N, C-alpha and C positions, 0 to 999 in steps of 0.2 A: 359491520360495514358492508353495505349493499354493493354488489358488483354491477348493478344496473347503471351506475354513474361512471363506470370505467370508460375512459375515452378510447376511441378506436385505435389510436396510435400505441396504446399500452397493451391491448389484447387483440392482435390482428385476427381477422376472420379466416385468412388463408392458412391452410395447413401446408407444411413443407413436403409436398409429395415427391420431390426430387431427392429426399433424404436417402443416403446410402450408408449402411452399417457394415463395417468390416471388423477384422480382429484387431485388438489393441496391439500397439507396437511393443516389442520387447527390448528395443534399443533406441537410444536418443542420439541425435545429431548425425555425424557422418557426412557422406557426399550429398545426401538429399537435403540436409540442412544448408550446406553451402549453395547448392543449386537454387533452393527456394530464396535464400537471402539475396543472391545475385539477380535472380529473375525479377523479384519485387523491386530491387534497387534500380535496375536498368529501366524497368517499365515506368517508374516514377521520375527518374532523373536523367536517363540516357547513359550511355556507356562511360564516356569520359568523366562526367560529373559524378557518377556513382563510384568509380574507382578512386578518384581523388578525394572524395568526401569520406568514404569508408576508411581510407588510409589514415585519416586524422582522428578517428574515433578512439577515445580513451588513451591517446598518446600524450606524452609529456608536453609536446608542442602542438596540441590539438584541442579538441573540445570534449567535454564529458558527455557520455551517452545520455540522452534524455529519458532512458529507460530506468532499469533498476539500480540499486545503490550498492551492488556487490563491488568490492574494491579491486583495483588493478594490481597485478604483480609488480614488484619493484622494478623488474626488467620486462618491459612490454614486448610482446611479439611485434616484429616490425610492420606487420600488415593486419593480422587477424586478431586484434584485441577487441573483438566484438562477437556477439552471438547472433543467431538467426533473428531473434526477436528484437535485439538491439538494432540490427540492420533495418528491420521493418519500421522501427520508431524513427530512425534517421531518415529513411526514405519518405515517410509521411510528412516530415518537417521540411526536407530539402526538395520536395516534389516540384515539378515544373507546372503543375496544375494550379489555377488561380480562381479564387472566388471574388469576383469584382462587383461593382455597383450594378452592372448589367445583369449579373446572375440574380441578385436580389430583386431587380425590377421584373425579371422573368418569372421568378418563383415567389408565390405568396407564402407567408408564414404558415398558413393552414396547409398548403400543399406540401411544404417541407416537413411538417410533422408526420405526414403519412409515409415518409421514406424511412428506411431502416437506419440504425446507428452506423452500420457499415457503409451504406451509401453516403451518408452525410460526411463521414470522415474522409472519404475518398475524393471529395470534390476539390480539395486543394487548399492553398494558403489564403487566408483572409488578407485583403490588400489595402483597405482604408476604413476609417471609422464609419460606423453605420448607426442609424437612429430609427427606432420604431416608436412612432408617436401614439398617443392614446387613441384607441379605436382604429388605427391604421391596419391595413392588410399586408403591407410590404415594408421592409426596411428601406431607408433612403440615406444617401450620403450626408455626412455632417462634418464640419471642420473640427480639428482638434480643439481650437480655442472655444468654439461653441459647446463642444462636448464637456470640457472641463468646467465651463461656466454653468452648464446645466447641473452637473453633479454638485458643484459648490452651492448653487442655489438651494438644492434639496437638503444638503447637509446643514447649511446655516439656518434653514427654516425649521429644523426639528426643535421640539420642546426640550429634548435631552439628547446628548451624544449617544446614549444607549439605544436610541431608535435606529441606529445603523449597525450593520454587521459587515465585517471585512474578512472574507474567507481567503485561504491560501492553499494552493496545491504544492506538492513536494518538489516541483521543478524550478521554483523561483530561486534565483541566486542568493548567496549570502548578502551581497550588497543591497539588492532590491528588497530583500526581506527585512533587513535592519532598518532601512529608511521607511518602509511600509509600516512596521510596528511603531516606529517613532511618530510618524504622522498620525496614526490612529490614537496613540496615547496623548499626543498634543491636542487632538480633537476632544479627548476627554473620556475615552471608553477603553475597556479591555475586551471588547467583543471581537476576538481574533481566533475564531475556530479554524481548524485546518484539517487536512486529510489524516493526520495522526489520530485525531479523535475517532476515526473509523477503522484504524488498523492497529498500530502498536501502542495506543494509549494504555491498554491493559498491561502491556509489558513494562512501560515506564512506571506506572502506578504501583505494580507489584514489586518491582526491583527497588524503587526508592525507599519503600517501607522496610525492606528486608536487608538490602546491602548498601543503601545510602546513595545509589546512583541509578538513574533510569537508562543508562546506555550499556550496551554490551561490553563484556570484560575481556574480549579476546581480540587479537590482531590476526592478520592473514598468516603471519609467520607461525602462529601457534598451531595451525593445521598441519604443519610439517613435522611437529613433534608429538602430536596427540596419538594415543594408542586406541582410543575409542571415540567415535563421532556419532552422536545420536541426532537424527533428523526427524523431528516430530511435528506433525501438523503443517508440513511444508512440501511443496512440489517444485524442487529446484530446476528440473528439466524444462519446465515451462516458465516459471516465474523469475528464476535467477539462473539462467543457463550457464553463465560463466563459472558458477560455483562448481559445476560438474568437473571442470578441469582440476580444481583443488581437491575434490573428492577422489578423482582418478589417481592423483599422485599419492594420496593417503592409502587408497586401496592397493596400489602396486607395492607399497612397502609393508603390507600386512596389517594395516589398521583395521579393527572391527568397525563396521559402519552399520548401524541399526536404524532401520526405517520403521517409524510408528505412524500409521496413517490408515484411515478406512480404505483408501484406494492404493494399490501398488502402482506407482507411476513409472513410466518408461525410463525416465532419467535416473531412477534409483535402481533399475535393473542392470542395464548395461549402457556404456557410453563409448561412442566412436568419436575420438577427438579430431575435429576437422582441421586443427592446426598441425596434425601429424600425418605424414603420408600413409602410414598404416591405418589410421582412422578413416581417411578418405577411401582407402581401398577395401574397407569393411571389417578390419580387426577391431574388436570391442573389448572393453575392460568391464568385468563385473564390478558393480559399485557396492550395493548393499550385501552384507554378509548374512543379515537376518531381517525379516519383515514381520511386523506385528500388526495385524489388521484390526485395530481397536475400533469399537463402535463409535459412532459420532457422539461426542461429549462424554466418552468413557475414559478420558485421560487422567482425571483425578484418581479414579479407582485403579487404573493400571499402575500409575506412579506410586500410589500408596501400597499396592501389592508388591512391587519391586522393593520398596523401602522396608516393608515388613520382613521380606526374606533377608535383606541385607542385615537387619538388626538381629533377627532370630537365628539365622543360619550362617552368616558371614561376618561375625562380629570383628574378626581380625582386619577386615577391609576398612573399617571405620577409622578415620583419622581423629583419634581422641585428643591428641595434643592440640590440633587446630581447633577442634570444638571447644576445648577448655579455654584456650587463650583468645579466641576470636568470635565466639558465638554466645547467644542466650536462647533459652527456651527448649533446650535439648531434652530435658527430663519429661516435660509435658508432651513433646513430640513423640518420644519413645513410648510413653504410656498409651497415647492414642493409637500408634501403630500396632502395639501388642493387643489392644482391645478390638481392633478392626476385624470384621467378619469376612472370612473367605467367600462365603456365599454372596455377600454384597459386592466384593471385589470382582468376582468372576461374572456375576450377573450384569453389573453395570458396564464393565469393560468389554465383555464378550470374549475374553481371553482366558484360557485354561490355567490352572495352577502350574501345570507342567511347563507351559511356555513362559509364564512369568518367572518361574525359577530359573529357566534357561537364560533368560535375558539378565536376571539379577546376577547370575554367576559371571557373566561377561563384565557387568559393571563392577563387580567385586574385584576382578582381576586388574581393572584399569588403574594406572598410576597418573594418567593425564587424560581427562575426559572433557569433551566439548559437547554441549547440547545446543542445537540450532532449532529455531521454531519460527513460524510465521502465522498467517491468519487462521490456520486450522486450530490454533489454541486461543487466539485473542478475541474471537467474536462469538462468545458464549456468555450466558448469564454468570457463570462461575469462571470467567476467563482469568480473573486475577488469581483465583485459587489454582488454576492450571499452571500459571507461571510460577507461583510461589511453591508449588510442589516440585517443579524443576529446580528451584533454588534450594529446597530442602535436600534433594538428591545430590546436588553438587556440594553442598555443605557437608554432607555425611562423609564424603571422600576427601574433603579439603581441597576441592578443585577450583580454588580462587587464588590469584596471585602466584600461580605456578605455570611454568611454560607448558604449552600444549593443552591447557585446561581453561574452562570458564563457560559463561553464559553468552549465547550468540543469537539475539533477536535479529532476524534478517529483514531489513527494511525494504519496502517495496517500491520506493520512488527515489530518484537520483539525489535529491537534496532535502528530503523530508527531515533528516536528522539535523542538517545544517540550519534549516529554518527554525527549528526549536532552539538551537544554540543562539540564534540571532534574536530571540524574544518573541517568535510567533507562538503565543501561548495565552489562552484565555485565563489561565491561573498562574500568572508570573510570580516568581519568588520576590519577597520583600527586598532581598539583596540586589537582584537585577534592577528593580524599579529605583532603588536608591542610587545605584551607579548611573542609570540612565538620566535620572533627574539632576544629579550633580553635574554630569557632563554637558547637558543641554539647558541647565538653569530653568527648570520648570518642575512642577509637582505632578508626577504621573498619577492617574486614578488608581486607587487601591482595591476597589470592589472587583471581585471576580467577574469575568464576562461570560458570554454564552459559549458552550461547546457546540459542536455541530448539531446534535439532536436538540439541545436547548434552543439554538438559533432557529431551527425549523419550527419548533413549537411556538416560539415568540412571534415569528412571521405569521404562522397560521392564526394566532390569536389577534393579529392586527397591531402588534406592539412594535413592529419594525417597519420603517418607511423606506430605507435604502439598503439594498443588498449589493455588495461589491465583491467580485470574485477575481483574485489574482491567479489566473490559470485554473485548470481543472474542468471537469464536466459535472458540476454540482448535482444536478438533477439525477443523472444516471449513476452517480457514485453513492448516493444516500439511500436510506431505507424508505419503505412505505411510499412508493413513487407517487401514487395518486394524492396522498396527503401532502407530500413535499411540493408537488405541482401546485396544489391549492395555496400552499404557504407562499410560494414565489408570486403567484397571481395576486396575493393580497398586498404586495409591496407597491409603493408609489413609483419606485425606480429600481431596476436591476441593471447591473453593469458587469460585463464579462471581458476580462483581458485575456486574449486568446491568440493562438496561431492558426488553428483549423476550426472549421465549422463543427458544432456538436449540438446535441439536443437541448442543452441549457440555453442556447440562443433563441429557442423557439417557445419555451414555456417561461413567460416573463411577467414582470410587474405591469402596472398601467402604462409605463413607458420603459424603454430598454435601450441600452447602448452596447455595441460591440466595439472594443478597442483593440486593434490588431498590434501585436508586438513582435519584436525580433525573436528568432529562435536561437538555440544553442549553436547551430551550425553556421550562423551568419556573422559577418563582420560588423562590429559595433564601433562605428566612427563617431567620435564626439569632438568638441572644439580643440581639445588637447591632443587629439590623435586617436589611434585604434585602442580600444579598451578590452580588458579581459575581466572575467568575474571569477569568483572562487566558490567551491562547493565542499561539503563534508560527506564522505561516504559512510557506509553502514558500520565501519570500524574506527571512526573517529580520525580519519586522515583527511586533512584539508589541502586541496590542490586547485590549481587554476584551470580555467576553461576559456578557450578563445576560438571563436568561429572564424571561418575564412571565406565563406560564400557571399556573393553579392546579395543583399537583402531582397526578399521577394517583391518588395514594392518600395518606392521612394517615400511613401506615406507612413511607413512603420516607425514606431518609437521603441526604444528599449524599455524594459520594465522599470529600470531606474529613472529614466526620463519621464515616464508616465507618473511615477510617484512624486517626483519633484514638481512637476507642473500641477498636479492635483493639490499638493500642499500650498503652492503659491496661490492658486485660485481660491482655495478654501480658507487658509489661515493667513495669507498675505506674507508668508515667509519667503525669503530668497534663497533657494537651495540650488541655484543654477550651477554653482561651483561643484556640487556633488555630481551633477549630470555631466559636467565638462570633463571631470577627471575622477575616476573611481578610486584612485589612491586616497583621495580626501575622505571618502566614506570609510575605507579600511583603517585610516588613522583613528577615526572615532570608535570603530568597532574594537580596535586594540585597547582603547582606554576604558571600554565599558564591559566587555565580555571576558571573563577569566579564561585563560588558556590561549587567547588570541593576541597576546602581547607581541609587538614587532611583526604584525601580520604582513605588512607590505614586503618586508625583507624575506620572511620565512616562506611565504606562499610562492615566491619566485624561485625557491630551491627546486631542483629537479625532483619531481614526484611530490612536492609539497612537504608537509610536516604532519607528524602524529600528535594529537592532543594528549596531554597527560591524563592518566586515569588512576585515581587513588587506590581502587580495589585491585586493578591489574598490576600496578607498578609497586605497591607498598603493602598490600593486604590491609589497607586502611578503609574501614567501613564508616562512612559519615552519617550514621544514624544517631539518635539522641544519646544512646548509651555507648557509642563508638564500637559497637559489636554487631555482627550479622545476626539476623533473627530467624530462628526456626519458627514455623507457623503450623497451625493445626486446622485442617479443613475436613468437614464431613463429606461423605459420599452422598450426593443428592441427585439421584437419577431422575431424568425427565419423566413426567407422567404422560405416557403415550397410550391413549385409548386403543382398544382392540380395533384392528383394521386401519390404524393410522401409522404414520411413519415419521422419522426424524429426517428432515431435509437439510443438506448442506449446500450452499451456493459455491460454485467453483468457476474457474475461467478456462477457456480453451487454449490450445497451444498457439492459435492464431489470434491472440488477444493480449493487450497490456492494459491492466486496470479496466477502464470502460471503453478503451479504443479497440474496435474490431477490425483486424487486418484482413480477414477472409472468413467465409462461412464454413470453416472446417475445423476439425480437431484431430489432426493426423495421428498423434500419439495414442488417442483413444479409439481410433478407427471409425470416426464419425465424419461424414462428408456431406456437404450441400445442405446444412441445416443446423440450427442452434436450439430450437425449441424442443429439447429432448429431456427425458427423465431416465437416469441410469438406475437400474433396479436389479436386485437379486432374483435369480430365476425361480427359486423356491417361493419367494413372495409373489412373483408373477403368477405362478400356478395357483396359489392360495386365493389370489384376487381375481382369478379367471382372466388374466391379461396375457396377450401375446406380443411378440416383438412388433413394433411399428403401430400398435394400437394407439388411437387418439384419446387423450385424456385432458381434463382440466385439473390443475393443482389448486387445492383450497387450503389455506392456512387457518389455524384455529388459535385464538388468543383471547382469554377473558371474555368468552362468549361472542367475540367478533369473528367474522370470516372475511378473508381476502382471496380473490380468485385470479389466477393466471391461466388464460385459455390456450387451448390448441398445442399440446405437447405430445410427442411421440415416445413410446416406451422403448428403451434400449436395454437388452439384457447385459448385465455387467457383474464383474466380481466385486461385490460390495457386501459388507456384513448385513445379515438379515435385520429387517426393521429399519434400514437406512436407505435413503435415496439421495441422489445428487442431481443438480441442474445448474445451468449457467446463469451468471449475472451479467449484465443488468436486467435481463428479462424477468428474473424471479425476485428482484428487489421489491416489487409490488407486494410480495407476500410477507415481508419483514415488518412487523408492527413498530410504529414509532415509539411506543412505550416500552418495548422489550429491549432492555439494554443490560450491559454487564454491570454487576455490582461494583460501585466505586468509580470505575473508569468511564461509564456511560457509553461504551462502545456498542453499536447495534449488534444484535445476536444473529447475524446473517449465517452462521454456521450451525445453528440448531433451531430449526423451525418445525413445529408440529403440523403435519399436513395430512390430508386425505386425497386420494386420487379418484376422480369421477369420469367414467367413460363419456366421451364427447358424442352424444347420441346424434346420429344423422350427419356426422362430419367425419 
């Protein structure tokens, strides 16, 4: 792939000469975190609005944070049930800044594409529907009726319903998600890709095959009785900051906390709890008792090494009764472990036998172990193998259906798990489709739809006419940015349901619509009165969320109202009753989705209710054999040519998913710039590079090259042969064809790259 076609907005010519590099932080949160959260909130909302809004975040009589999906404690802190990044997410939604029709009249689409993602997000809330006509240079206002009529016209003109794709971000409420998937299936397609396809799809795929459930098997209360917590491929201090309080409580009672990650992150070093006076004054708690700096994509090798030691040297730690009664495949698993080469284990993982034995000894002593993971494991070609090796490890000790133990995939968006429960899935189960069809008296389509990567490929091939996104920033979240941009350009119509301006509004089909919606923080008034919605957190707790702020504009519609009006315009169905009173939607959910029975009553309970979980509650494994499965995976190290590196994409502390809050990464000591490459100092010397040198990053895949220009070298403690850089700036390097086996998740965490000095720059 030639970089000659790379648009200017994707690879800016300007180097960030203001970049400042300091020492990485050794402590997370504390007074600085509170100061930053309040400063950002007041700047966006003003003092009174900021204080009243933050007081309602994650409270029983408030709204669910639009950030991560980490659950709330049963007894919320009366004021500070939010983290620094949660406050930033709320501030961006509740900002007093507005993007009006006058803004679009002043700024052409071409001019807006030249702005940074940070600049775009900071412009404020979208206030009315906007339309970009074919060949037009500017968005112009459009009425809601005309917008829905336009979408309906395109959808009904298609030769097949499969020529439309309906994407969903993880922020959509359960009510809106349920109606959305119902509309799409009544239209006649299962093309319902979502952000799960790019994050925890590998987790669900791996766990369904091995334990019969794609959801995590622990609740928040399990962390209070665990004696060993493993955090692997996850940076909770930035991505799930409220998790640090849970880890702090575990650390204080002597729980072993093992960090396994190429980078040692500040949040797993020490934590100053901002909800405690001692934390505000500077007293910190050490979190991780051990750190294992595994090479990028060396997790299968490391986990196999640990399990090899457990089998060969700690046989008494193996729960043989559990294995006999509840599992299959143990003999083949043991044979593979015994035959595995230590040379392969240490070479691929980058961890010595001595350290592997040390960690294995800790695991052997554990009577109740939790393993937590996130994108550091799920975005590799062998991502499913990564997760299934975690399942193997937990099965060895019988760490399922036991208090304080289990598998904990930590979801990255506030209702991404709930959306899946509601049927946002391109590969729905036959049981779900049967229940849906029976309830609404129609025959849902049975053919699997497009995942995110498959949808991009179909758009690129010209096989999709309409792309509709319910939230998110599709272009910046997806791989192979230039390829994805061309795919969106190939559509006849692209539609974005959004709260704030983002890059996906600027890279469009022949025609484009922006439909502004209510945010979580805002009051949702319908004909029957004020409405609330419900969400499901990362541990299967369903609870309500109700905003209180005056909507940013009188022209905003709720996500639910948008879906009902779209269904009326396209299918001619009258769903106005659903928009008038969300209880009526929840009544239908209760009859379709197992576990959501009596939803209207149960969700009104204080703190909601916890969904049943067969594995956690009964040691019941709903696999074909009714037993959990041990699996065997080879160590398949990446083939990295001499002088090349394995790149992992990461995000800064001032970022949530693709939303950039500021141009800094305080915890890593990087300020005033994002186009940086974190690199081992020994590798720098070997490559003849110095700190702040300018380089282009070139990825290599099947003979193709993709280039990201103008990055600065930052010396960092990272395993040799590994480098790290921020997304979405480096998404351009991720090949569209490079996906995880089985789950089709993009391999954003293991990209083969070379670094080329930026001559003359």
